[in-house]
C-alpha positions, 0 to 999 in steps of 0.5 A: 626829486634831487636838488639841483637849484633849478626851478624846472618842471618837477619843482613846478609840479611839486609846488602846484601839488602843495598849493592844491593840497593846502587850499592855496592859489594854484599858480606854481609860483612860490609867492608870499602865500606859498612861502608862508605855508611852506614855513608854517604848513597849514596842516589839516589834521592827520591822515590815516587808514580810511582818509580820502581826498586830495591830501591823500593823493599828495601823500601817495604821489610823494611816497610813490609805488602805489596807486594815486587814488585818494583813498588811504588804504592798506597799501598807503598805510604800509608805504607810510610805515616804510617812509617813517622807518626810513626817516627815523620817525615814529612808525605808526602809519599815520601822516601827522605833523612830523611825517608831513614835514618830511614828505613836503 
């Protein structure tokens, strides 16, 4: 997503995905609760091969080019590794605090 300073449909979709993934009220509004979560994301452990659920879907959507099925398999791990390498992160295929910070 390119930065254009406009709260359009893509930004609204990203906000609701973030809210859903982190268990916040899903309203598409960056209110106090969402602002706090953005400043100090409520990470719920790490994601790696074998992980499943909505957080995996968020990762898959952010990475793009893979099925968004909520299952952290070999293709998701490969995309995570590519993302980590491209962003100067430790390349381990695991979505931890630093990888989350760059994805979000």
